[in-house]
C-alpha positions, 0 to 999 in steps of 0.5 A: 273327391275332385271333379274339378277337372271334369267340371272344367271340361264340361263347361269347355264343351258347352262353350261356357266360361262357368260350370253349369247347373243341372238345369242348364246342362239339361236345357242345353242337352235338349237343344242339342238333341233337337238339332241332332234330329234335324241334322240327321234327317237331313244328311241320313237316308235312314233317319229320314225314314226312321224319324219321318213326321218328327221335327226338333222343334217338336220336342219340347222336353227330354221326356218327349224325346224318350218317346222317339223310336230306338235303334239297335245293333242290326242298323250298324250291320245291315246298312251303316252307310245309310246312317252317315249324316255327312259326306264319307270324305269327312270320316276319319276312321272306320271301325269294323266291330265283330261281337264275340259268339256271334255270327253274320255281318259285323257293326261298322262305325264311322268317326269323324276328325271332330269325334276323335278330337272330342274323345281325345279331350275327355280322356285328358281331363278324365285321366287327370285325376289319376296321373299327374304332370311328369308322370307316366301311365302304362297302357295295356291296350292296342297303340299303334293304329291311328285313331285307336285308344292307345293313340288317343290316350297318348295325345290326351296325357301329353297335353296335360303334361304327362305321358302314355307308354304303350305296351299294347295287348298284354300277353305276358303280365311279367313283361309288362310289370318289367316295362312299368318298372323301367318306365317308372309308370305310376298308373295302369290302364287296362282291361279288368282281366289284364290289370287283375293278371298284372297285379298278381304278377306284381305281388309275385315278384315280391314288389312293394304297394304304392309304387302304382298310384292309380289303376283305370279299368276299362274296355269290358265289364268290371267285377267288384272282385277285380277292383279289390283285388288290384287295390289290395295288391298294388296299393293304389286308388282303382277308377272305373270307366265305361264306354263303347266304340259305337259312342266314340269310346269315352262314356263315363268315368269316376272322379275318385274310387268308389265315386260312381262314373260321371257321364260324358253328358255332352257326347253321350245321353244316356236313358235307362228304360224298362227292357220290355215296355221301353218307358223311362225308368227313374234314377236308382233302378236297373234297366236297359241303357239307351244312348244318343250322341248329341254332338256326333255329327257324322254318324249319329246314333239316336236312341241306340239300345246298347244291350248293357244293363245299368242305372243311374245313381240317385243323389249327387256326387259328394264332388258336387258336379252336375254330371250324372253318375252311372253305377259301375256295375254295368253288365251285358244283357245276354251275359250268361248261358242257359244250363239244364239247371238254370242260368249261369251269369258271367256277372256272377261267375266273374265275382265268385272266381275272381274273388277267390284268392290266388285267381289271376284270370280265368276262361269258361265255357259250357261244353254240354253238361260240363262247365270247364274253367281254365284257372291262372294263378296260384289258386287251388282247384278245390277253392275255385270249386268251392266258390263255384258251388255258391252259384245256384245254377252250379249248386243245383246242377251238381246236386241233381247230377245234370252239371259237372265241373272241370277245372284246370289250374294253369300257372303262368303269366299269360291271360287265359283269354287271348287278345281283347275279346269281351269276356264271355261264357263260351259254349262247346268244347 
C-alpha cells in the first residue's frame, strides 16, 4: 500500500513540512472547526440564527462540536444564499442539483475559486497512485463545463505529468473503448455503471487484460459486484472514491485497491451518527453520515446530514497514513422501495444483478405489483430471474402472488439509464 502521495498532500494542506500524527491532525481539525463556526456566524444570516449563542471558543473537543445542531438538504433548497459567508462576487461556480425522483426546489451550492483549487489539488495527489507521468486517463464524465469534474481532473493530472482524455458522458461503450485504444489510456475514470459497461465492451472485442492498469469508480454508489467485474475483465486495480457536490466533489479515495477510502480530512470532516438519536457512533458501526467543510469559506456546511449511510473502518491502514478510512460500502438511507412483500433495497439489487454473469448494465422500476428490469449484456433472462429470487422481498412476493417479475434483455453498448443520474429503483411505468 502507498499513501505517500496522500500524506504529502495532507501535510501541505495543513501548512506543515512533516506528516502529522493522528493527534496533531485532530487538534488541527478542532481549531479549524472553531474558526469556521465564528466565520459562518459573522458572514451568514442563516448561521447567525442557527448557531445563536455558540462561539468557537466554547467548543473544547470534537465531541462538543458533535452536539451542534445539524442542517440538511432543505437548507440548500429553501434559501441557499443565506448560507453564504462571503460576498457573492467571490463565488466562482454555482451548481444547481436536482435529485432523481424528487420534486420541488433543487439544491444550490456555491463554490469559490479557492474551493475549486483545493479540489483540483486533492484530485491530483489522489490520482497519482493510479496514473503515472506520461500516462493517460480516459474520463467518462462531463468535461466541457468550467469548474466541472472533467475540467478539474484535466488540470489535476496535468500538474503531475499525466494526461486526462475527456470522453464526456458515455452513451456508447464501444466508442469509449475505441477512444481508449486510440489515446493509449491506461486508466479509466467513471461511474460504476459506465465503467462496468465499458469492461464488458472491452472483453466483447476480445481485447487483452492488463492494458488498462487502473480504474477509478466514483459518482454513485459502488457495488462490490462491479468492482469484481471490472477487475476480472480488464485485469486492473480498481480504486473507489466517495464525494459530494455539496462538499466540493473530492471526499475520500483508496490508496490501493481494497484499502478503504482515505478521507480528505482537512476539507471534509466526517461524523457517523445514530440515525434516530444523532449521537456519535464508534468506528466500525454503520450510521448516518454528517459532514462539515472546515476550509470552505464561501458556503460552509456545518454538520450537514448527507442522506448516506456509512462507517469509519476501525484500526489503521497498512499504509500507515493518519487519515481515517471510510468503508467503500456507502449506501443511501432512502435507497429502496416498499413493495407488498417487503422493502427492496437498491444496494441488494445492485449486488445480485451486477453479480449475474453477463450483465453489463440494468435499469429497474416497480410498476404496481410488477418489478421490471431492462438488462444490457449477454446474460439470460432466466439467470437474472434466478438471481432476483435470492432477494427476500422478491422471493416472498413471488410465493405470495403479490409480485411478478418482467425482464427485458437489451443487447447493446448504450447504458440502460441515460446520462449520469444517480441510479435508483424508479416507481411507475
